[in-house]
C-alpha positions in Angstrom: -50.6 24.8 104.0 -49.4 21.4 104.9 -48.4 22.7 108.3 -51.9 24.0 108.9 -53.4 20.6 108.1 -51.0 18.8 110.3 -51.6 21.3 113.2 -55.4 20.8 112.8 -55.0 17.0 112.7 -52.8 17.0 115.8 -55.3 19.2 117.6 -58.2 16.9 116.7 -56.3 13.8 117.8 -55.5 15.5 121.2 -59.1 16.5 121.7 -60.5 13.1 120.8 -58.2 11.4 123.3 -59.0 13.7 126.2 -61.8 13.2 128.7 -64.9 15.3 127.9 -65.9 15.5 131.6 -65.0 19.2 131.8 -67.9 19.9 129.4 -70.5 18.2 131.7 -72.6 19.9 134.4 -71.3 19.4 137.9 -74.5 17.4 138.8 -73.7 14.9 136.0 -70.0 14.7 137.0 -70.6 13.8 140.6 -73.2 11.1 140.0 -72.2 7.5 139.7 -69.5 5.6 141.6 -68.4 6.0 145.2 -66.6 9.1 146.4 -64.2 9.0 149.4 -62.8 11.8 151.4 -59.1 11.2 151.2 -57.8 14.3 152.9 -59.0 17.3 154.9 -56.7 20.2 155.0 -57.1 23.1 157.4 -54.6 25.8 156.3 -56.0 28.4 158.7 -56.0 26.0 161.7 -59.2 24.9 163.5 -60.6 21.8 165.0 -62.1 18.9 163.1 -64.6 18.3 166.0 -67.3 20.5 164.5 -67.0 19.0 161.0 -69.8 16.7 160.0 -67.6 14.5 157.8 -64.2 12.8 158.3 -61.4 11.3 156.2 -62.4 7.8 154.9 -66.1 8.7 154.7 -67.8 7.5 151.5 -70.6 9.1 149.5 -72.7 7.8 146.6 -74.6 10.5 144.7 -77.6 9.4 142.7 -79.2 11.3 139.8 -82.5 11.6 141.6 -80.9 13.9 144.3 -80.5 11.1 146.9 -77.3 10.1 148.6 -75.9 7.2 150.5 -73.3 8.2 153.0 -71.1 5.6 154.9 -68.9 7.1 157.6 -65.5 5.5 158.2 -66.6 4.8 161.8 -69.6 2.8 160.5 -73.3 3.1 159.9 -75.4 3.8 156.8 -77.0 7.2 156.1 -79.6 8.0 153.5 -80.5 11.5 152.4 -80.4 14.2 149.7 -77.8 16.3 147.9 -77.9 19.4 145.7 -75.4 21.5 143.7 -76.3 25.1 143.2 -74.3 27.8 141.4 -74.0 30.9 143.6 -72.0 34.1 144.0 -69.1 33.7 146.4 -68.2 37.0 148.2 -64.8 35.7 149.3 -63.6 35.0 145.7 -66.0 37.5 144.0 -66.9 34.8 141.5 -69.7 32.4 140.7 -69.0 29.0 142.2 -70.8 25.6 142.6 -71.9 24.8 146.1 -72.8 21.4 147.5 -75.4 20.7 150.2 -75.5 17.2 151.8 -78.1 16.0 154.4 -78.4 12.4 155.5 -79.8 10.4 158.4 -79.0 7.0 159.9 -82.5 5.7 160.5 -81.2 3.0 163.0 -79.6 5.5 165.4 -81.6 8.6 164.4 -78.3 10.5 163.9 -78.3 13.2 161.2 -75.3 14.5 159.3 -75.5 17.7 157.2 -72.9 19.8 155.6 -72.7 22.8 153.3 -69.7 23.1 151.0 -69.3 26.7 150.0 -67.4 25.8 146.9 -66.6 22.6 145.0 -64.2 22.3 142.1 -63.4 19.3 139.9 -59.6 18.7 139.6 -60.0 15.7 137.3 -62.4 13.0 136.2 -62.2 11.2 139.5 -61.3 14.0 141.8 -62.8 17.1 143.3 -62.1 19.5 146.2 -64.8 21.0 148.4 -64.3 24.0 150.7 -66.2 24.5 153.9 -65.9 28.0 155.4 -66.2 28.4 159.2 -65.7 32.1 160.0 -62.1 32.8 159.1 -61.2 29.1 158.9 -61.3 27.2 155.6 -61.4 23.4 155.5 -60.4 21.8 152.2 -61.9 18.3 151.6 -60.3 16.2 148.8 -62.6 13.6 147.3 -61.6 10.7 145.0 -63.7 8.2 143.1 
């Protein structure tokens, strides 16, 4: 009986010390702070020329669905974002998707992207996949 109590106590200590972010909705997890693209991986090849976003680009997601996007090359874009849970026919599973659309009102340039799947890999990290035909681009974000 003592072993059971010790096991339960140890489990409670472990759970209380861990981050509870995995229990939050994706919308709530992405809001707050600044996210930076730290890496773009293209395991199936393909050119980065057609991608709307690059390494070093920074995003701030706000709870009202607005976004502030600052490319590494400069400029300030304002726009909207949305996360929707959808069926992914590639993985045959329900996944969270991310849509981003922003404009630089000084230059009239518009950047928009659709991430076919996003997955949090930690409190301050997530990966987002952009499918382009048979090519898959994997974006790694960090806060």
